N, C-alpha and C positions, 0 to 999 in steps of 0.2 A: 884227395880229401876237398869236399866243397867248402868255399868261402862263403861264409854267412854275412848278409847285409839286411840291414834293418831299414823299413820304408814306413812312413807314416800314412800311405794311402793305399787303397786297393788297387789303383792304377799303377802305381809303383811296382806292384807284382809283376803285372803283364809287361810293363816297359822295360824291365831289366830281365825278362825271361830268357831272352836270346843270348845272354853273357853265358860263356862256358864254364863250367865249375864253380857255379854261384847257386846257392840256396837264399832266396829271397822270403824273408819274413815280415809280415804286416804287424805293427805295433801300435797301440794306442797310447794316449798321455797317461803317464804313471803307471803303465801295466806292460810287462815285458813278456811275452810268449816264451814258452819252453825253448831252451836252445839259444836264446839270445845272448846269453853270457860268452858264447863263442864268436860273437860278431866282429868282423875286421872292418866293416864300414858301417856308418851311422849316416842316414838321410833325416835331418830334423825337419819337424812340421813347421809351418808357417801361419802365425808369426811363433817364433820359438821362445816360449817362455822358461822362466829359471827351471822348471821342473825337466824340460827338454834338454837344457844345456847340462844339468846335473846327470843325465843319463850316461855322458861321457865318462863320468868317473866310476860307473857301475860296469863298466865294459873293459875288463882286463886286457883282451885281445885286440882292442880298437887300434886300427893304423890310420884311417881316414874318416874325417867328418866331410861329407859332401853337401852343400847347401843348395837349395832349390831357389835361392835369391842371389842377386849380385852383391848385395851389402851383407857383411859380417859382423856388424856391430853385437857386441856380447859373446862372441867367440874367441877373438884372437888371443884373449888374456885367459880363457876359461878353459883350456884344454891340457891334459897331461902331456908332459915333455915327450916330443917324439912323434905324436900324433899329428898328421897332416890336415890342413883345412883347405877346401877347395869350394869355389863359388860356381854359379850358373850364369855366368858372364856371357851375354848375347842372347841369353834365352828370351829376355823381357824387352831388349831395346826396340822392336818394332811397336809393341804396346805402348811403352813410355812415350815414344814419339808421337804417336796418335794421340795420347792424353795430351801432350804440350800443344799439338795442333788444335785440338777441340777446345783447350782452355784458352787460348789466344783469340780464336774465331768467337768465342762466347764472349769474351770481354770486348774485342774491338766492334763486335756486331750489336752489343748491348742486349744479348739475348735474355739475361735476368729482368732487365726493364721491361720488355715486352711480355715476359711471363707474369710478372705482376700485373701489367695492364689487363692481361686477360682474365686473371682471376678477379679483377675489379670491374669487368666487362667495360672496358675502356678500348676503343679503336685508337690507339696512341701513335699515329704515324709521325716519325721524326727521323731524320738523317743520322748515319752512324759513321764511325770511322772505319778502317778496314785493314787487314793484315797485308795486302798486297804492297809490296815495295818497303815494308818496314827493314830496318837495318838490325840484324840479329848478331849478338856476341854469345858464343857458347864456350863458358870455361869447361874445359875437357875436350880431349881429342880422341876418345875410345871409341867403340862400336854404337854407344848412344848417341854420340855427337855425329857420327856418319848417317846413322838412321834419321837424326832429326834433320840433316842438311838435305837428305833425299825428300823427307815429307815436306819441307818448305819450298822445295825447287818451283812447284808450279806457281807459287805466290810471287816468283821474282823478288824473294827477299835475299840480300847480300848478305852471306853468314861469314863471320870472323871467328876463328878457333884459337883458344889460349890453353897452353899446356905448362906443364913444368919447364919444360926444354923446348927451344925452337926447334922446328924442322921445316921441310916444305910445306907449305900452306898453313902452317901453324905458328903463332907467336908466343914468345916466352912469358911466363906469368909476371916477370919485372916490366912488360910492357902494358900490363892491364890498366893501371892508373890512367894513362894517356888514351886508352881506347875507350873506356867507359862512358865519357861525354858524348862520343859520336855514334852511339847505337840507341834505338828505340826498345829493344828488348835485351834482356841479358839472362841467359839460362845456366843455371848451376847444374852441370851433368858431370861432376868429379866424385871419386870415391870417397866415402865417409871415413875419415881417417884423423889420427892426431895431428897430422901436418894440415888438414883442410878445416879443421875445426875453427869456427869465427872467421872463415874467408870472408864472407859478405857482412863486414863489421860497419860500424858508423862511418868510418872514413870511407870506405868503398862504396856504401849507398850514398853517401853526399856526392861523390863524384859522378854518380848517373845522371844522365839528362833529366829535366823537369818533364814529368808526365810518363816516364820510362816504366816497362813492367819488369819486375823481377819474378823468375820461373825458378823454382827449387824442386828437382826431382832426385836429388842425390840423397843427403841426409839432413835431418833436421838441424842439427849442430854445426853445419857449415854456414849457418845464418845466425847472427846475433839477432835474437827475437826482440829483444827490447829496443835496439836500434831500428829495427824494421817496423815495430810498432808506432815508434815516433814518426817515422816516415808516412805511414799510411793515415794516421791521424792528422798529419798537416796537410794531407791531400796532395803532396807534391810527388810521390811515386804509387804505384799500383803493383799488386803481387798475385801470382798464381802459385799455391802451395798444395804439395801433395804429402809433405812430410814436414813435420814441425817439432820444435823444442820447446816443451816437452811434448812426450807423445804417448798416450792420447792427451788433448787438451783438457784440462779441468773446466768444469761448467762457468767458473767466473773469469777465465782468461780472456784478455783484452782481445786476442785476435778474433774472437767469436763475432764482435760488433765492428771490426775495423772496415772502414770504408775502403773501397777500390780493391777488395780480395776476394780472389776466386779460390775456395778451399775445399779439398776431398781428403778423406780418411785413409791415406796410404793405400791407394787403390790402383796408381798408375800403370803398374806391371801386372794387375790382376785382371784376367779377362776369361771367356770361355775356352780358351786354347792355350793359357799360360803356363798351367801345370803340365800339360803334355809336352810343351817345348822344354820345360824346366827338366824333365826327367830324360828327355833325348839328350840334353847336354850332360846330365849327369850320368848316363851310361857311358858317354865317351870317356870322361874323367875317371870313373871307377874301372874301365876296361883297362886304360892306362897304367892305372894302380896296380891292378891285378897281374900285370905282365912286367912289373919291376920298374915301369917308368914313372917319373912325376906327371901329375896332372897338368894341363895347359893352363887351367885356371887356378893355379895354386895361390893362397893367400898367405899361408905361412908354412 
Protein backbone atom coordinates (compact mmCIF):
# COMPACT_ATOMS: atom_id res chain seq x y z
CA UNK A 1 0.00 0.00 0.00
CA UNK A 2 1.39 3.38 -1.03
CA UNK A 3 2.29 5.92 1.64
CA UNK A 4 0.75 9.37 1.11
CA UNK A 5 2.94 12.48 1.35
CA UNK A 6 1.43 15.98 1.25
CA UNK A 7 3.48 18.73 -0.42
CA UNK A 8 2.70 22.48 -0.81
CA UNK A 9 4.41 22.96 -4.19
CA UNK A 10 4.07 21.37 -7.62
CA UNK A 11 7.85 21.01 -7.64
CA UNK A 12 7.50 18.76 -4.60
CA UNK A 13 5.50 16.24 -6.59
CA UNK A 14 8.33 15.71 -9.07
CA UNK A 15 11.04 15.99 -6.40
CA UNK A 16 9.62 13.03 -4.47
CA UNK A 17 8.40 10.98 -7.44
CA UNK A 18 11.45 8.69 -7.28
CA UNK A 19 10.59 7.40 -3.79
CA UNK A 20 9.25 3.84 -3.94
CA UNK A 21 5.79 3.21 -2.56
CA UNK A 22 4.89 6.87 -2.23
CA UNK A 23 1.85 8.79 -3.45
CA UNK A 24 2.56 12.51 -3.50
CA UNK A 25 -0.41 14.89 -3.22
CA UNK A 26 -0.22 18.63 -3.78
CA UNK A 27 -2.27 20.68 -1.33
CA UNK A 28 -3.01 24.39 -1.04
CA UNK A 29 -3.45 26.48 2.11
CA UNK A 30 -6.70 25.59 3.81
CA UNK A 31 -7.71 23.00 1.19
CA UNK A 32 -6.79 19.32 1.35
CA UNK A 33 -7.16 17.13 -1.76
CA UNK A 34 -9.09 13.84 -1.71
CA UNK A 35 -7.06 11.14 0.02
CA UNK A 36 -5.14 13.59 2.20
CA UNK A 37 -6.62 12.15 5.40
CA UNK A 38 -4.41 9.08 4.92
CA UNK A 39 -1.19 11.12 4.80
CA UNK A 40 1.76 9.75 6.78
CA UNK A 41 4.04 12.69 5.91
CA UNK A 42 3.30 16.43 5.76
CA UNK A 43 5.63 18.99 4.22
CA UNK A 44 4.47 22.45 5.38
CA UNK A 45 4.48 25.54 3.20
CA UNK A 46 6.95 28.36 3.86
CA UNK A 47 6.27 30.42 5.86
CA UNK A 48 3.99 28.13 7.83
CA UNK A 49 1.03 30.04 9.20
CA UNK A 50 -1.34 28.89 11.92
CA UNK A 51 -3.58 27.24 9.31
CA UNK A 52 -0.70 25.07 8.10
CA UNK A 53 0.32 24.09 11.63
CA UNK A 54 -3.31 23.14 12.29
CA UNK A 55 -3.20 20.66 9.42
CA UNK A 56 -1.24 18.27 11.63
CA UNK A 57 -4.29 17.91 13.87
CA UNK A 58 -6.46 16.94 10.88
CA UNK A 59 -4.30 14.04 9.72
CA UNK A 60 -4.92 10.98 11.92
CA UNK A 61 -2.26 8.83 10.22
CA UNK A 62 0.47 11.48 10.37
CA UNK A 63 3.88 10.20 11.46
CA UNK A 64 6.31 12.85 10.20
CA UNK A 65 6.31 16.58 9.56
CA UNK A 66 9.23 17.36 7.24
CA UNK A 67 10.12 21.05 7.11
CA UNK A 68 11.67 22.86 4.14
CA UNK A 69 13.47 25.21 6.54
CA UNK A 70 16.16 24.70 9.15
CA UNK A 71 14.16 26.63 11.75
CA UNK A 72 11.34 24.81 13.52
CA UNK A 73 9.70 27.73 15.33
CA UNK A 74 5.99 27.12 15.89
CA UNK A 75 6.20 23.36 15.35
CA UNK A 76 8.03 21.78 18.28
CA UNK A 77 5.11 22.14 20.69
CA UNK A 78 2.28 22.01 18.16
CA UNK A 79 2.37 18.38 17.02
CA UNK A 80 0.38 15.44 18.36
CA UNK A 81 2.31 13.01 20.52
CA UNK A 82 4.26 10.49 18.49
CA UNK A 83 4.61 12.65 15.37
CA UNK A 84 8.25 13.18 14.36
CA UNK A 85 9.57 16.56 13.26
CA UNK A 86 12.50 16.89 10.87
CA UNK A 87 14.04 19.99 9.29
CA UNK A 88 15.96 20.79 6.10
CA UNK A 89 19.29 21.42 7.81
CA UNK A 90 22.01 21.87 5.20
CA UNK A 91 19.71 22.92 2.35
CA UNK A 92 20.13 26.65 2.87
CA UNK A 93 23.63 26.96 4.36
CA UNK A 94 25.32 28.12 1.15
CA UNK A 95 22.60 30.69 0.44
CA UNK A 96 22.66 32.11 3.97
CA UNK A 97 26.46 32.29 3.92
CA UNK A 98 26.19 34.19 0.62
CA UNK A 99 23.75 36.63 2.27
CA UNK A 100 26.13 37.21 5.19
CA UNK A 101 28.99 37.87 2.80
CA UNK A 102 26.87 40.28 0.75
CA UNK A 103 25.60 42.12 3.82
CA UNK A 104 29.10 42.61 5.23
CA UNK A 105 30.56 43.83 1.92
CA UNK A 106 27.59 46.19 1.52
CA UNK A 107 28.18 47.67 4.95
CA UNK A 108 31.97 47.92 4.88
CA UNK A 109 32.10 49.34 1.33
CA UNK A 110 29.27 51.83 2.01
CA UNK A 111 27.16 50.71 -0.94
CA UNK A 112 23.97 52.32 0.50
CA UNK A 113 25.80 55.67 0.69
CA UNK A 114 26.82 55.46 -2.98
CA UNK A 115 23.31 54.34 -3.98
CA UNK A 116 21.83 57.45 -2.33
CA UNK A 117 24.43 59.65 -4.01
CA UNK A 118 23.51 58.20 -7.41
CA UNK A 119 19.84 58.94 -6.79
CA UNK A 120 20.84 62.52 -5.98
CA UNK A 121 23.11 62.71 -9.08
CA UNK A 122 26.21 63.27 -6.92
CA UNK A 123 29.65 61.88 -7.80
CA UNK A 124 30.53 61.25 -4.13
CA UNK A 125 34.04 59.79 -4.17
CA UNK A 126 35.13 58.68 -0.70
CA UNK A 127 37.30 56.00 0.94
CA UNK A 128 35.60 53.03 2.59
CA UNK A 129 36.43 50.29 5.03
CA UNK A 130 36.99 46.68 3.89
CA UNK A 131 35.98 43.19 4.95
CA UNK A 132 39.51 41.98 4.23
CA UNK A 133 41.29 40.85 7.39
CA UNK A 134 38.40 41.46 9.76
CA UNK A 135 38.20 39.14 12.78
CA UNK A 136 34.98 37.09 12.74
CA UNK A 137 33.35 35.28 15.64
CA UNK A 138 30.64 32.77 14.74
CA UNK A 139 28.28 31.59 17.47
CA UNK A 140 27.50 28.14 16.13
CA UNK A 141 29.54 25.27 14.72
CA UNK A 142 27.15 23.52 12.36
CA UNK A 143 26.89 23.41 8.58
CA UNK A 144 26.11 27.13 8.34
CA UNK A 145 29.24 28.01 10.31
CA UNK A 146 31.29 25.79 8.02
CA UNK A 147 29.74 27.31 4.88
CA UNK A 148 30.39 30.79 6.22
CA UNK A 149 34.01 29.96 7.04
CA UNK A 150 34.53 28.78 3.45
CA UNK A 151 32.83 31.89 2.03
CA UNK A 152 35.05 34.21 4.09
CA UNK A 153 38.32 32.43 3.29
CA UNK A 154 39.28 34.60 0.27
CA UNK A 155 39.08 37.70 2.48
CA UNK A 156 41.71 36.36 4.90
CA UNK A 157 39.33 36.83 7.82
CA UNK A 158 40.31 34.78 10.89
CA UNK A 159 37.18 32.90 12.02
CA UNK A 160 36.58 31.82 15.62
CA UNK A 161 33.74 29.38 16.25
CA UNK A 162 31.86 28.94 19.52
CA UNK A 163 29.42 26.16 20.42
CA UNK A 164 27.73 24.71 23.46
CA UNK A 165 30.64 22.35 24.07
CA UNK A 166 34.31 22.71 23.14
CA UNK A 167 35.98 20.48 20.56
CA UNK A 168 38.82 20.70 18.09
CA UNK A 169 38.73 24.18 16.55
CA UNK A 170 35.65 25.21 18.53
CA UNK A 171 35.46 27.14 21.81
CA UNK A 172 32.85 26.46 24.49
CA UNK A 173 30.10 29.02 24.96
CA UNK A 174 31.45 29.78 28.44
CA UNK A 175 34.42 31.45 26.72
CA UNK A 176 32.21 33.75 24.65
CA UNK A 177 32.42 36.80 26.98
CA UNK A 178 36.22 36.85 26.79
CA UNK A 179 36.23 36.35 23.00
CA UNK A 180 33.70 39.07 22.08
CA UNK A 181 35.93 42.17 22.53
CA UNK A 182 38.58 40.69 20.23
CA UNK A 183 36.40 40.45 17.12
CA UNK A 184 35.11 42.92 14.52
CA UNK A 185 32.11 40.81 13.46
CA UNK A 186 29.87 38.52 15.53
CA UNK A 187 27.63 36.17 13.52
CA UNK A 188 24.75 34.39 15.25
CA UNK A 189 24.30 31.04 13.49
CA UNK A 190 22.75 28.96 16.26
CA UNK A 191 19.44 27.06 16.29
CA UNK A 192 16.53 29.17 17.49
CA UNK A 193 15.52 27.35 20.68
CA UNK A 194 14.52 28.11 24.25
CA UNK A 195 18.18 27.65 25.17
CA UNK A 196 19.39 30.34 22.73
CA UNK A 197 16.55 32.82 23.35
CA UNK A 198 18.08 36.17 24.35
CA UNK A 199 21.66 34.95 23.81
CA UNK A 200 22.62 38.38 22.46
CA UNK A 201 21.36 40.33 25.44
CA UNK A 202 22.50 43.71 26.77
CA UNK A 203 25.44 42.13 28.60
CA UNK A 204 26.72 40.30 25.54
CA UNK A 205 26.28 43.31 23.26
CA UNK A 206 28.11 45.52 25.74
CA UNK A 207 31.15 43.22 25.52
CA UNK A 208 31.41 43.61 21.73
CA UNK A 209 34.12 45.94 20.46
CA UNK A 210 33.21 49.53 19.56
CA UNK A 211 32.22 49.67 15.90
CA UNK A 212 31.67 45.91 15.63
CA UNK A 213 28.89 44.42 13.49
CA UNK A 214 26.35 41.94 14.84
CA UNK A 215 24.92 39.60 12.19
CA UNK A 216 21.83 37.53 12.96
CA UNK A 217 20.75 34.76 10.59
CA UNK A 218 19.47 32.35 13.23
CA UNK A 219 16.21 33.52 14.83
CA UNK A 220 14.84 36.88 15.89
CA UNK A 221 14.44 35.82 19.52
CA UNK A 222 18.17 35.04 19.80
CA UNK A 223 18.70 38.82 20.07
CA UNK A 224 17.30 41.10 22.75
CA UNK A 225 15.77 43.62 20.33
CA UNK A 226 15.47 46.42 22.86
CA UNK A 227 19.13 46.07 23.85
CA UNK A 228 20.23 46.05 20.21
CA UNK A 229 18.13 49.12 19.39
CA UNK A 230 19.86 50.98 22.23
CA UNK A 231 23.30 50.06 20.89
CA UNK A 232 22.41 51.05 17.33
CA UNK A 233 20.98 54.42 18.28
CA UNK A 234 24.08 55.14 20.37
CA UNK A 235 26.13 54.52 17.17
CA UNK A 236 28.44 52.15 19.09
CA UNK A 237 27.50 48.98 17.18
CA UNK A 238 26.16 48.17 13.74
CA UNK A 239 24.03 45.19 12.71
CA UNK A 240 22.94 43.08 9.75
CA UNK A 241 19.63 41.34 10.42
CA UNK A 242 17.64 38.94 8.30
CA UNK A 243 15.45 37.94 11.25
CA UNK A 244 13.84 40.11 13.90
CA UNK A 245 11.72 39.93 17.02
CA UNK A 246 8.89 40.66 16.40
CA UNK A 247 8.53 39.45 12.82
CA UNK A 248 7.29 41.00 10.66
CA UNK A 249 8.24 44.38 12.11
CA UNK A 250 5.29 46.69 12.77
CA UNK A 251 5.42 49.99 10.83
CA UNK A 252 6.34 52.05 13.89
CA UNK A 253 9.13 49.79 15.18
CA UNK A 254 12.39 51.64 16.03
CA UNK A 255 14.48 49.17 14.01
CA UNK A 256 13.17 50.70 10.76
CA UNK A 257 15.03 53.94 11.42
CA UNK A 258 17.98 52.55 13.34
CA UNK A 259 21.37 53.88 12.18
CA UNK A 260 24.02 51.41 11.08
CA UNK A 261 21.49 48.69 10.25
CA UNK A 262 21.30 46.44 7.18
CA UNK A 263 17.88 44.76 7.24
CA UNK A 264 16.12 42.21 5.02
CA UNK A 265 12.75 40.47 5.60
CA UNK A 266 13.85 36.88 6.38
CA UNK A 267 15.10 36.09 2.87
CA UNK A 268 18.70 34.97 3.49
CA UNK A 269 17.92 31.33 2.73
CA UNK A 270 15.53 32.09 -0.12
CA UNK A 271 16.88 32.05 -3.64
CA UNK A 272 16.05 30.67 -7.07
CA UNK A 273 17.40 27.24 -6.10
CA UNK A 274 16.57 27.06 -2.39
CA UNK A 275 13.27 25.17 -2.79
CA UNK A 276 14.91 22.55 -5.00
CA UNK A 277 17.69 22.03 -2.46
CA UNK A 278 15.19 21.83 0.40
CA UNK A 279 13.17 19.13 -1.35
CA UNK A 280 16.35 17.14 -2.03
CA UNK A 281 17.06 17.13 1.72
CA UNK A 282 13.39 16.34 2.44
CA UNK A 283 13.46 13.35 0.10
CA UNK A 284 16.40 11.87 2.01
CA UNK A 285 14.70 12.37 5.36
CA UNK A 286 11.39 10.91 4.16
CA UNK A 287 13.13 7.87 2.66
CA UNK A 288 14.72 7.13 6.03
CA UNK A 289 11.35 7.46 7.76
CA UNK A 290 9.63 5.14 5.29
CA UNK A 291 12.27 2.45 5.79
CA UNK A 292 11.87 2.49 9.56
CA UNK A 293 14.84 4.72 10.38
CA UNK A 294 14.86 8.06 12.17
CA UNK A 295 15.54 11.10 9.95
CA UNK A 296 19.07 12.50 10.23
CA UNK A 297 17.61 15.96 10.75
CA UNK A 298 15.26 14.97 13.57
CA UNK A 299 14.17 17.94 15.70
CA UNK A 300 11.79 16.01 18.01
